Structures are given as C-alpha cells and as structure tokens.
Steps between C-alpha positions, in 0.01 A plus 500: 500500500222646713472173696870508585475866591215429745700217651822706532306801638383300789861464616675829391214737436325621189767779400799260535339213327387723191845646491667169493264367230502829309117510527298819550336502834179628331473179306516303821243722671269467203523123499428484878200733465365284199530173722390688809807380675444762779123518541363767723353376825121440476313765693304372785129483455340789671259419765137585435420849613294499813174681462492833678256493808334824379441389137150481382354151445387399155137565593582845623691582180205400291270709707726806454535450119128445472442847665781668289357348177138563575310731268470751776870543542638396164610854408608615846857514639575270800546801733156630410336150544673465840379848615135416368487165683621651815221758484268218477640322804677230299863404480626231259870581452764780510555710192838346449358157516240591232771623277697189554215271421416707183864495383499128537206477264664748249218739576705804572623728224557874410158626443587814324534484115870549408581700190685299249720705269545380151852455357576849358771525239820630661645803330853431385679810379871545399701807446850490361532873417349813649155608380389147425282440809358765738325449829274759645289535816333754728566538876356734752688769695338614826351849489510766783216357694372157562283359221674708228756388257667582165561244225844441356502347144843337410619338177817291525722331245555155639845443326661825605274567814486853358184706606395615133191685626320604820228727616335611842131574478212555750293214345551174319331499165533328162540829325807608708650144440437545123676836498803379690538204266461700182753761629756250611474288174554818293803615722671159458430470120317170536435346160188294431552121588804574711362511848298304746326682780442291820278588797286344761115473464402839645211694342715759346729240353222301343298810389366544148698837445829338594422191282398723205827706528726196517325363190555822316862525604572136415598417852409151622338478843547238775325464832569314821290189572196541726570434869882493447701762681854450342445532128606869498819477707700787356246767574432365849883498575526840367225640722663329808827680418313825487307455827791350706741776395622712794319823502176369360235700674220336685259738330518769232377840578376573152494379131799729436697345787433148369612605151807664624604206697447256223698727251792496732470120573472392136794721402712326755350159417577521130828680514677409838340184641723192452256228437583138609296354232695650218863444611499802742457737206274802496177448301592790269836341408331182394217669329734728291764218429774647708521215737770305307735809512435531874559136560835534300603785727422295813709217359794729451470622861491148628791403291700784636412391857601146415843612364570697825400237750431153334520321837186681602311329233669166554673543162180482302396792282184657633211548258221761501142374498372384171258707292141389460426290193124433547214599732211259537146532633424133593783317334392160360575199714728271326415142538779270599593255235464137595834338592 
C-alpha cells in the first residue's frame, strides 16, 4: 500500500494519492523518513579558517603562558601582570590576549568563594478556617527626621486576611512582640494546639521570650527559610497595601500620629476593604463567618439584573466570586502522574 501510494503521489500529489487509497498522509511521511526518501542536502565542507595575521605564533603563546604561570605571577590578575611588565619595560601580550590564552587552558575561574546554601525544609502551612494559621511581621514607619523610625507590629490571619492584632512602638523588642502575641491570642480565644504562628527569621521572631510564650500557649511556630524572601507573602502583601494607600504620609510627626494613622487604616482594612484574595469580601466578614450571607445577597442582586436585561449578560446568569476555601503558605507541588 505504501509503495503504491509513493508511486501515485509522483503523479497526482501526496494528498490526492492518500485520499484515493484511504491512507493517512502521516503514514506515508513516516515511511519516507524511515527510508530517507528525501535526504537533506549534504552541507558543504567548510574551508579551513585562515590564520589571522596578528595572531601569536605557537612559540609566542608558549612564552606568554610561561610568564603567566610562573611562580612570580601565579596569583596575579592578567591586568596586574601586564602593568608590572610594562613598568619593567617588557611587553608580551595584551590583557585580553592573556585572558584568552588562560581561558583556553581552563585556568580562569571565579576566585571568590561562593556561599552554598543547604536545602532547607520549605514551610508548608494550610488554613481552611480562621484562626488556624497566623502570619506576623514588623515594618518600619519613617519618623519626623531622617534616621528615625517607628516599628509597626502586625499579626494577620492568612485565611480571612483579618488583622487580629497590631501595635506601633518606638523600638523593636522581643518583649513587645511577646506582649502583642499574648494579648491577641487571649482576645481571639485561641485554644492550645489550634494555631500555627508563622514569621520570618528576624531577631524578635526567633527570640527566646516569644518561643517560650508560644510553647506555654500551645501555639506551633513556623519560620521562613534562610535567604528566602517569599515565605511570608501575606504579611508582605499587607504592608504593601498599607504603604501604597493614598494618603500614606512620607513621615510621621510623632508616635501618636503613627498610631492614629494605623488605627484608622486597620479599621478600614478589616471592615471596608474588599480583598481580591478572598472573593472581594472584607476580612471581617470572612473572619466572623458572614461572608456566605454577603455572597447570597450579591447573588440576588445579580439575578435581579439578569432578569431585567438578560441580553447584557449574553443570557448567562452571572455569578459572584467564590469564597475562599483554603489559604496556603507554599502549597506542595503535585508531581505529574506518568502517562
């Protein structure tokens, strides 16, 4: 069949031949490739490259390499060798030529020791309800004059994005962090064994007072990996929302000003801010369990709009955004099953 198709294809073309014989064209092309019916043209043999007129001779290259590898210059850079030889009234080659010859001998490498990080365990945290995983961090707020700042401590629930606790202080200390965590856990009624508190590797986060408090309260602790900047994404995103908000001052005139601004911001953030990560709900509605009721009301509003003007929605019932079902810090990477 393939042979007949090849013969017929020479007269009427591949498509017509395969159609007449009810043969897939791919079968014909595979057979041709296997038999190398249409071999690629053999590339012409390249002419030998002509030696550049300015190139060093073999003897000259040997002289340069002997100088570079001599005990006197073994630990010197080519630029330093070149300059020192010029000071002595001697020229053997340009700096670039020295590098080229050394590279050809595999004698050029990065001389600085490179830090090799071990494989740290990646924190993988999952929250499916509020008060299951909290993230906390500290950021600086610029003070009245250059070189001064205030410290904003924030504890955030990663499932609801609700700021459960915050504080502005003049200093960053483990004792202040301990106080904030204890007060927030008491306010939220955290039971032992119910919560994981995640933070980066700052000194306050890894301090002994904080570790002792968490152990006493039955709260598990988790930390970002060393040299990894995105293991605490929820706190970082919340700080960006704060500092990129219209009206955020370049500097705060006093500690009282900073506290007043943050109090106003966090009230707005928790109660009015429609967050894209939680179905455009407010953090408070998700944290308190009212989000389902709000979504039902949105659905009724959309249904009414659909009944009035179905053509505007192309006759498809619009749906409000879904509510969050899980919040991850570093979700596990699922391996693809072999086909």
